[in-house]
N, CA, C and O atoms as CSV, one atom per row, in Angstrom:
chain,resi,resn,atom,element,x,y,z
A,1,UNK,N,N,85.310,120.505,99.816
A,1,UNK,CA,C,85.404,121.676,99.390
A,1,UNK,C,C,84.580,122.196,98.148
A,1,UNK,O,O,84.651,123.298,97.605
A,2,UNK,N,N,83.847,121.207,97.867
A,2,UNK,CA,C,82.901,121.329,96.735
A,2,UNK,C,C,81.611,122.018,97.012
A,2,UNK,O,O,80.545,121.440,96.797
A,3,UNK,N,N,81.657,123.056,97.414
A,3,UNK,CA,C,80.564,124.023,97.591
A,3,UNK,C,C,80.676,125.305,97.113
A,3,UNK,O,O,81.813,125.730,96.907
A,4,UNK,N,N,79.626,126.082,96.871
A,4,UNK,CA,C,79.765,127.440,96.344
A,4,UNK,C,C,80.490,128.353,96.883
A,4,UNK,O,O,80.858,129.268,96.146
A,5,UNK,N,N,80.829,128.362,98.068
A,5,UNK,CA,C,81.518,129.171,98.900
A,5,UNK,C,C,82.957,128.865,98.441
A,5,UNK,O,O,83.593,129.860,98.094
A,6,UNK,N,N,83.605,127.655,98.370
A,6,UNK,CA,C,84.906,127.362,98.124
A,6,UNK,C,C,85.231,127.645,96.489
A,6,UNK,O,O,86.350,127.895,96.041
A,7,UNK,N,N,84.122,127.555,95.794
A,7,UNK,CA,C,84.172,127.726,94.410
A,7,UNK,C,C,84.910,129.074,93.896
A,7,UNK,O,O,85.485,129.147,92.810
A,8,UNK,N,N,84.820,130.049,94.762
A,8,UNK,CA,C,85.373,131.098,94.412
A,8,UNK,C,C,86.963,131.205,94.555
A,8,UNK,O,O,87.499,132.171,94.011
A,9,UNK,N,N,87.625,130.433,95.134
A,9,UNK,CA,C,88.888,130.361,95.575
A,9,UNK,C,C,89.781,129.366,94.633
A,9,UNK,O,O,89.425,128.207,94.420
A,10,UNK,N,N,90.647,129.776,94.238
A,10,UNK,CA,C,91.387,128.707,93.486
A,10,UNK,C,C,92.839,128.312,94.206
A,10,UNK,O,O,93.585,127.412,93.820
A,11,UNK,N,N,93.052,129.142,95.274
A,11,UNK,CA,C,94.213,128.921,96.161
A,11,UNK,C,C,93.952,128.684,97.600
A,11,UNK,O,O,93.137,129.386,98.199
A,12,UNK,N,N,94.596,127.738,98.177
A,12,UNK,CA,C,94.120,127.406,99.665
A,12,UNK,C,C,95.473,127.490,100.223
A,12,UNK,O,O,96.387,126.773,99.817
A,13,UNK,N,N,95.619,128.451,101.245
A,13,UNK,CA,C,96.942,128.528,102.044
A,13,UNK,C,C,96.776,127.988,103.534
A,13,UNK,O,O,96.076,128.535,104.385
A,14,UNK,N,N,97.520,126.844,103.715
A,14,UNK,CA,C,97.516,126.183,104.958
A,14,UNK,C,C,98.757,126.583,105.800
A,14,UNK,O,O,99.909,126.700,105.380
A,15,UNK,N,N,98.266,126.788,107.188
A,15,UNK,CA,C,99.385,127.167,108.066
A,15,UNK,C,C,99.519,126.240,109.190
A,15,UNK,O,O,98.491,125.735,109.640
A,16,UNK,N,N,100.624,125.960,109.685
A,16,UNK,CA,C,100.823,124.836,110.719
A,16,UNK,C,C,101.751,125.176,111.610
A,16,UNK,O,O,102.553,126.017,111.203
A,17,UNK,N,N,101.931,124.693,112.965
A,17,UNK,CA,C,103.027,124.790,113.716
A,17,UNK,C,C,104.055,124.161,113.136
A,17,UNK,O,O,103.834,123.713,112.011
A,18,UNK,N,N,105.388,123.965,113.713
A,18,UNK,CA,C,106.542,123.462,113.024
A,18,UNK,C,C,106.730,122.091,113.815
A,18,UNK,O,O,107.877,121.708,114.045
A,19,UNK,N,N,105.713,121.396,114.206
A,19,UNK,CA,C,106.029,120.155,114.774
A,19,UNK,C,C,106.389,119.072,113.855
A,19,UNK,O,O,105.810,119.122,112.769
A,20,UNK,N,N,107.164,118.157,114.025
A,20,UNK,CA,C,107.566,117.066,113.109
A,20,UNK,C,C,106.467,116.307,112.468
A,20,UNK,O,O,106.549,115.792,111.353
A,21,UNK,N,N,105.301,116.268,113.347
A,21,UNK,CA,C,104.205,115.396,112.911
A,21,UNK,C,C,103.463,116.260,111.621
A,21,UNK,O,O,102.695,115.692,110.845
A,22,UNK,N,N,103.748,117.458,111.530
A,22,UNK,CA,C,103.219,118.282,110.564
A,22,UNK,C,C,103.902,118.377,109.347
A,22,UNK,O,O,103.453,118.989,108.377
A,23,UNK,N,N,105.262,117.634,109.373
A,23,UNK,CA,C,106.067,117.733,108.269
A,23,UNK,C,C,106.455,116.345,107.720
A,23,UNK,O,O,107.476,116.081,107.085
A,24,UNK,N,N,105.365,115.423,108.108
A,24,UNK,CA,C,105.486,113.991,107.679
A,24,UNK,C,C,105.219,113.851,106.150
A,24,UNK,O,O,104.395,114.544,105.553
A,25,UNK,N,N,105.978,112.908,105.582
A,25,UNK,CA,C,105.869,112.417,104.329
A,25,UNK,C,C,104.231,112.309,103.796
A,25,UNK,O,O,103.763,112.783,102.761
A,26,UNK,N,N,103.568,111.567,104.801
A,26,UNK,CA,C,102.175,111.340,104.605
A,26,UNK,C,C,101.418,112.648,104.441
A,26,UNK,O,O,100.652,112.874,103.505
A,27,UNK,N,N,101.692,113.469,105.407
A,27,UNK,CA,C,100.782,114.684,105.242
A,27,UNK,C,C,101.176,115.537,104.216
A,27,UNK,O,O,100.250,116.137,103.670
A,28,UNK,N,N,102.428,115.779,103.761
A,28,UNK,CA,C,102.858,116.508,102.573
A,28,UNK,C,C,102.241,115.870,101.555
A,28,UNK,O,O,101.579,116.548,100.769
A,29,UNK,N,N,102.337,114.540,101.392
A,29,UNK,CA,C,101.626,113.931,100.028
A,29,UNK,C,C,100.274,114.231,99.863
A,29,UNK,O,O,99.825,114.556,98.763
A,30,UNK,N,N,99.501,114.138,100.998
A,30,UNK,CA,C,98.166,114.307,101.212
A,30,UNK,C,C,97.879,115.513,100.704
A,30,UNK,O,O,96.993,115.593,99.853
A,31,UNK,N,N,98.571,116.657,101.133
A,31,UNK,CA,C,98.175,118.001,100.810
A,31,UNK,C,C,98.477,118.370,99.374
A,31,UNK,O,O,97.674,118.994,98.681
A,32,UNK,N,N,99.791,117.920,98.906
A,32,UNK,CA,C,100.180,118.422,97.455
A,32,UNK,C,C,100.036,117.582,96.402
A,32,UNK,O,O,100.501,117.879,95.302
A,33,UNK,N,N,99.251,116.221,96.664
A,33,UNK,CA,C,98.683,115.311,95.756
A,33,UNK,C,C,97.459,115.088,95.778
A,33,UNK,O,O,96.666,115.531,94.948
A,34,UNK,N,N,97.155,114.323,96.807
A,34,UNK,CA,C,95.704,114.060,97.055
A,34,UNK,C,C,94.736,115.422,97.076
A,34,UNK,O,O,93.896,115.598,96.193
A,35,UNK,N,N,94.908,116.243,98.025
A,35,UNK,CA,C,94.285,117.382,98.135
A,35,UNK,C,C,94.038,118.061,96.788
A,35,UNK,O,O,92.924,118.384,96.374
A,36,UNK,N,N,95.244,118.251,96.124
A,36,UNK,CA,C,95.273,119.164,94.912
A,36,UNK,C,C,94.423,118.430,93.725
A,36,UNK,O,O,93.834,119.105,92.881
A,37,UNK,N,N,94.404,117.332,93.719
A,37,UNK,CA,C,93.735,116.615,92.536
A,37,UNK,C,C,92.393,116.227,92.996
A,37,UNK,O,O,91.576,115.993,92.106
A,38,UNK,N,N,91.957,116.098,94.399
A,38,UNK,CA,C,90.504,115.862,94.607
A,38,UNK,C,C,89.814,117.086,94.685
A,38,UNK,O,O,88.592,117.065,94.536
A,39,UNK,N,N,90.420,118.194,94.901
A,39,UNK,CA,C,89.779,119.448,95.134
A,39,UNK,C,C,90.017,120.522,93.980
A,39,UNK,O,O,89.349,121.555,93.930
A,40,UNK,N,N,90.998,120.216,93.068
A,40,UNK,CA,C,91.155,121.224,92.135
A,40,UNK,C,C,91.506,122.482,92.413
A,40,UNK,O,O,91.199,123.472,91.751
A,41,UNK,N,N,92.260,122.447,93.559
A,41,UNK,CA,C,92.761,123.837,94.086
A,41,UNK,C,C,94.371,123.720,94.158
A,41,UNK,O,O,95.016,122.672,94.145
A,42,UNK,N,N,94.836,124.953,94.232
A,42,UNK,CA,C,96.179,125.062,94.491
A,42,UNK,C,C,96.377,125.148,95.987
A,42,UNK,O,O,95.705,125.878,96.716
A,43,UNK,N,N,97.353,124.345,96.394
A,43,UNK,CA,C,97.560,124.369,98.020
A,43,UNK,C,C,98.958,124.877,98.223
A,43,UNK,O,O,99.849,124.553,97.438
A,44,UNK,N,N,99.174,125.640,99.223
A,44,UNK,CA,C,100.464,126.023,99.694
A,44,UNK,C,C,100.383,125.817,101.180
A,44,UNK,O,O,99.367,126.194,101.765
A,45,UNK,N,N,101.477,125.187,101.915
A,45,UNK,CA,C,101.666,124.918,103.126
A,45,UNK,C,C,102.761,125.791,103.875
A,45,UNK,O,O,103.912,125.782,103.437
A,46,UNK,N,N,102.433,126.546,104.994
A,46,UNK,CA,C,103.412,127.365,105.691
A,46,UNK,C,C,103.546,126.917,106.949
A,46,UNK,O,O,102.621,126.294,107.470
A,47,UNK,N,N,104.601,127.144,107.552
A,47,UNK,CA,C,105.011,126.668,108.980
A,47,UNK,C,C,105.314,127.871,109.630
A,47,UNK,O,O,106.037,128.718,109.106
A,48,UNK,N,N,104.753,128.015,110.856
A,48,UNK,CA,C,105.089,129.229,111.735
A,48,UNK,C,C,106.546,128.834,112.205
A,48,UNK,O,O,106.972,127.680,112.137
A,49,UNK,N,N,107.208,129.821,112.648
A,49,UNK,CA,C,108.629,129.587,113.271
A,49,UNK,C,C,108.207,129.021,114.620
A,49,UNK,O,O,107.117,129.234,115.152
A,50,UNK,N,N,109.226,128.249,115.132
A,50,UNK,CA,C,109.048,127.532,116.427
A,50,UNK,C,C,108.580,128.475,117.599
A,50,UNK,O,O,109.032,129.620,117.639
A,51,UNK,N,N,107.835,128.105,118.400
A,51,UNK,CA,C,107.284,129.047,119.539
A,51,UNK,C,C,106.808,130.327,119.031
A,51,UNK,O,O,106.902,131.334,119.733
A,52,UNK,N,N,106.293,130.364,117.838
A,52,UNK,CA,C,105.534,131.448,117.234
A,52,UNK,C,C,104.234,131.209,116.541
A,52,UNK,O,O,104.064,130.214,115.836
A,53,UNK,N,N,103.363,132.069,116.725
A,53,UNK,CA,C,102.143,131.776,115.702
A,53,UNK,C,C,101.131,130.881,116.526
A,53,UNK,O,O,99.953,131.237,116.564
A,54,UNK,N,N,101.533,129.742,117.185
A,54,UNK,CA,C,100.497,128.771,117.649
A,54,UNK,C,C,99.650,129.492,118.720
A,54,UNK,O,O,98.497,129.070,118.813
A,55,UNK,N,N,99.996,130.478,119.529
A,55,UNK,CA,C,99.081,130.974,120.535
A,55,UNK,C,C,97.941,131.741,119.616
A,55,UNK,O,O,96.758,131.506,119.862
A,56,UNK,N,N,98.269,132.594,118.630
A,56,UNK,CA,C,97.348,133.222,117.908
A,56,UNK,C,C,96.326,132.306,117.310
A,56,UNK,O,O,95.131,132.587,117.401
A,57,UNK,N,N,96.726,131.257,116.721
A,57,UNK,CA,C,96.046,130.170,116.028
A,57,UNK,C,C,95.094,129.453,116.975
A,57,UNK,O,O,93.903,129.269,116.726
A,58,UNK,N,N,95.782,129.027,118.192
A,58,UNK,CA,C,94.829,128.325,119.286
A,58,UNK,C,C,93.852,129.303,119.704
A,58,UNK,O,O,92.658,129.006,119.748
A,59,UNK,N,N,94.291,130.480,120.021
A,59,UNK,CA,C,93.076,131.576,120.499
A,59,UNK,C,C,92.103,131.848,119.439
A,59,UNK,O,O,91.002,132.014,119.965
A,60,UNK,N,N,92.053,131.955,118.249
A,60,UNK,CA,C,91.292,131.800,117.157
A,60,UNK,C,C,90.367,130.651,117.103
A,60,UNK,O,O,89.152,130.762,116.944
A,61,UNK,N,N,91.039,129.492,117.251
A,61,UNK,CA,C,90.053,128.331,117.150
A,61,UNK,C,C,89.398,128.124,118.427
A,61,UNK,O,O,88.261,127.653,118.403
A,62,UNK,N,N,89.980,128.426,119.621
A,62,UNK,CA,C,89.207,128.511,120.764
A,62,UNK,C,C,87.803,129.435,120.822
A,62,UNK,O,O,86.753,129.058,121.342
A,63,UNK,N,N,88.004,130.599,120.234
A,63,UNK,CA,C,86.773,131.453,119.945
A,63,UNK,C,C,85.708,130.643,119.215
A,63,UNK,O,O,84.551,130.397,119.554
A,64,UNK,N,N,86.428,130.272,118.071
A,64,UNK,CA,C,85.426,129.408,116.937
A,64,UNK,C,C,84.739,128.306,117.885
A,64,UNK,O,O,83.521,128.132,117.841
A,65,UNK,N,N,85.428,127.698,118.592
A,65,UNK,CA,C,84.957,126.319,119.392
A,65,UNK,C,C,83.799,126.834,120.298
A,65,UNK,O,O,82.729,126.232,120.390
A,66,UNK,N,N,84.087,128.001,120.965
A,66,UNK,CA,C,83.056,128.511,121.912
A,66,UNK,C,C,81.777,128.876,121.090
A,66,UNK,O,O,80.679,128.478,121.478
A,67,UNK,N,N,81.915,129.656,119.918
A,67,UNK,CA,C,80.919,130.007,119.060
A,67,UNK,C,C,80.073,128.913,118.528
A,67,UNK,O,O,78.844,128.981,118.563
A,68,UNK,N,N,80.735,127.880,118.024
A,68,UNK,CA,C,80.189,126.638,117.472
A,68,UNK,C,C,79.316,126.123,118.544
A,68,UNK,O,O,78.120,125.938,118.316
A,69,UNK,N,N,79.920,125.841,119.884
A,69,UNK,CA,C,79.064,125.237,120.758
A,69,UNK,C,C,77.751,126.040,121.137
A,69,UNK,O,O,76.686,125.465,121.360
A,70,UNK,N,N,77.902,127.340,121.188
A,70,UNK,CA,C,76.755,128.280,121.527
A,70,UNK,C,C,75.757,127.989,120.434
A,70,UNK,O,O,74.645,127.567,120.752
A,71,UNK,N,N,76.087,128.192,119.115
A,71,UNK,CA,C,75.079,128.036,118.046
A,71,UNK,C,C,74.590,126.532,118.020
A,71,UNK,O,O,73.423,126.436,117.641
A,72,UNK,N,N,75.174,125.401,118.317
A,72,UNK,CA,C,74.818,124.161,118.390
A,72,UNK,C,C,73.678,123.944,119.643
A,72,UNK,O,O,72.919,122.974,119.628
A,73,UNK,N,N,73.659,124.672,120.415
A,73,UNK,CA,C,72.510,124.793,121.450
A,73,UNK,C,C,71.376,125.244,120.930
A,73,UNK,O,O,70.320,124.867,121.439
A,74,UNK,N,N,71.366,126.043,119.937
A,74,UNK,CA,C,70.098,126.579,119.328
A,74,UNK,C,C,69.535,125.577,118.074
A,74,UNK,O,O,68.578,125.925,117.383
A,75,UNK,N,N,70.131,124.501,117.901
A,75,UNK,CA,C,69.794,123.570,117.072
A,75,UNK,C,C,70.905,122.848,116.244
A,75,UNK,O,O,72.118,123.040,116.336
A,76,UNK,N,N,70.235,121.955,115.393
A,76,UNK,CA,C,71.403,121.102,114.687
A,76,UNK,C,C,71.981,122.195,113.620
A,76,UNK,O,O,71.397,123.163,113.132
A,77,UNK,N,N,73.268,121.747,113.422
A,77,UNK,CA,C,74.125,122.528,112.350
A,77,UNK,C,C,74.386,121.667,111.290
A,77,UNK,O,O,75.411,120.989,111.366
A,78,UNK,N,N,73.559,121.540,110.171
A,78,UNK,CA,C,73.902,120.631,109.096
A,78,UNK,C,C,74.768,121.082,108.043
A,78,UNK,O,O,75.267,120.238,107.298
A,79,UNK,N,N,75.018,122.333,107.879
A,79,UNK,CA,C,76.196,122.818,107.004
A,79,UNK,C,C,76.547,124.196,107.432
A,79,UNK,O,O,76.016,124.698,108.423
A,80,UNK,N,N,77.529,124.891,106.627
A,80,UNK,CA,C,78.088,126.008,107.120
A,80,UNK,C,C,77.189,127.102,106.977
A,80,UNK,O,O,77.440,128.138,107.594
A,81,UNK,N,N,76.120,127.022,106.211
A,81,UNK,CA,C,74.951,128.072,106.114
A,81,UNK,C,C,74.057,128.081,107.605
A,81,UNK,O,O,73.486,129.084,108.034
A,82,UNK,N,N,74.069,127.067,108.119
A,82,UNK,CA,C,73.248,126.936,109.574
A,82,UNK,C,C,74.212,127.660,110.433
A,82,UNK,O,O,73.762,128.410,111.300
A,83,UNK,N,N,75.572,127.507,110.277
A,83,UNK,CA,C,76.237,128.199,111.459
A,83,UNK,C,C,76.421,129.545,111.368
A,83,UNK,O,O,76.533,130.214,112.395
A,84,UNK,N,N,76.481,130.160,110.014
A,84,UNK,CA,C,76.499,131.538,109.755
A,84,UNK,C,C,75.226,132.134,109.815
A,84,UNK,O,O,75.100,133.341,109.607
């Protein structure tokens, strides 16, 4: 996250489904201690209610995955600027 685009943000809001693997001590520690100190950003972690939100997120990332695959056919993507 140490690039010019991310420098403009001081807060990062993360969203996750409510599966137990996303509520593990290891993940929570990484987000609130490791990420916070490594990236000098404020992190919040939000959970969708069970059986809500996942379809929207999966649909969005499915679109991004297809978009990325199409862009990759045009040449190497070395950083975010090549993708955009």
